[in-house]
C-alpha positions, 0 to 999 in steps of 0.5 A: 358620205359627208356628215356635215350635210346632216349635222355639225361637230363642236370643238370637242369633236362631238357630232350632233344631227341637224334633225331632231327625234320625231314623234312616231305617228301612232298616237297622234290626232287627227290620225295620219294613216299615210304617215303611220304606214310609212313608219311601219313599213318604211326604211327606217321604220318599225319593221325594217330594217332592225326588228325584221333582222332580230326576228329572222335571227330568232327564227333561225335560232328557233328552227335550227339551234334550239333543242327539241320539245322532248329534250326541253321537258327535263332540265339537263346540263347538256342542253343548258350548256349548249344554250349558254354557248350558243347565246355567247356565240350569238352575242359575240357575233352581233355585238362583235360585228358592230364593234369590229366595223366601227371601232376596230377597223374604223371603216368610217373613222368618226363620220356620224360618231356622236362623241368625238372620243374613242373607247376609254383605255385608262379610266378607273371607272372601268374594270382594268381601266379599260372600257372594252374589257369592262363591257365584255366582262359584264356582258358575257360573264353575267349577262349571257348566263342570266339571259340563258337562264330566262330562256331555259326556264321559258322553253322548259315551261312551254315544253311541259305546257305549264304556261298558256300555249298557242299553236301557230298553225291554228291561230296564225293571225293572233301569233303574228300580231303578238310577234309584231307587238313584242318590241312595243311590249319590250319598250313598256317593260324597259321604261318601267325597269329603267325608271326604277333603276334611276331611283337614287339607291338603286342607281348607286348600287346597280345602274351606275355600272352601266352609266359609266359608259358616258360614251357608249360602244356596242358592247355597252348594251349588256354591260350591266350589274347582274341585278339589272340583267335580272330585271331587264330580262324579266320582260319575257315573263309576260309569255307566262301569262299571255297565251304565246308560242315558244318562238315568241319567248325566243324572239322576245329574249333575242330582241332584248339581248341583241338590240342593245348593241345597235342602241349603243353603237355611238354612231348615227349611221353605219356606212356602206360605201360612200353614199349608202348608210343605215340609220342606227336609231340610237341618238335618243339613247345616246342622249340618255347616256349623255344627260342621264335623266331623259329618254328612258324608253327605246322610242318605240312608244312615246313614253318619255313624251307622255311622262315629261322625260323626252329629249330630242336634242334641241335647245328647247328640250335641254332648257326643259330638262334643266328646269325639271332638274332645278324644280327637283333640286328645290323640292329636295332642298325644301324637304331638307330644310323642313326636316332640320327645322 
């Protein structure tokens, strides 16, 4: 598949798609029911291929690789260690599959690759000056244990009925609706936490470690400071308030832990053969890593459009962002001048 048909490459080797990020037809007037149906059921769409993939992985994990409710009622080293090892293996399998195909085997070379450069191997911003090693340490040494801690807490709370529990067989429609809503709930939570992490003091102390990945790779998804991991995974706490089934909590955490590999793939499409490709839907977040102050949400909801932080890759969006930066700089300079007067 020739990426020049879908985008253009500059002198540095960076590839930009011709198409721009479009608003989802969920909050438009007048309503567009056909477009909404295509967005929900189409490929790519809200359900297929990515959210259904994370849901199926979560279902297999819940059915076959999660301790019984009776076991989960009492904390023990055995099942905590089991969850930790299981989650580490799962993250390695999913993120590793992305990385192996795109960056180790380089099955499609740089076709559809946003940034023309490959992972850094001599950059002092990274641990051991190596981007892959840095990302693996942040993700597996800190990210997996914190993810596992939230999962263990949620499963223990459900097993002991300390949180509002809903039986799937008794309320199948409610449970299905909540399952479908989880990616949207995650998007709202991620936007709020992400905007907070860009507050200068928090950014300098915490979030900058993630943003060292200006040219992100799949392992960059969970390459965060442990404080950021903590806030990132707090999204699952909604199930301590909203009546849920423990599978909802498992899916919420699995989605949060596994989808960042896709969002940080660094490629617009993953190719299978010469003519087939699957959209990674990662361009919006790539622009966030490139420009920092835009596209804070995952794009499930038009939050960035509503709050004026959206960038679709166009010249007009770049100019709007530059104006926003200029206005903020002028405001800060005015404050400094007033305080020194």
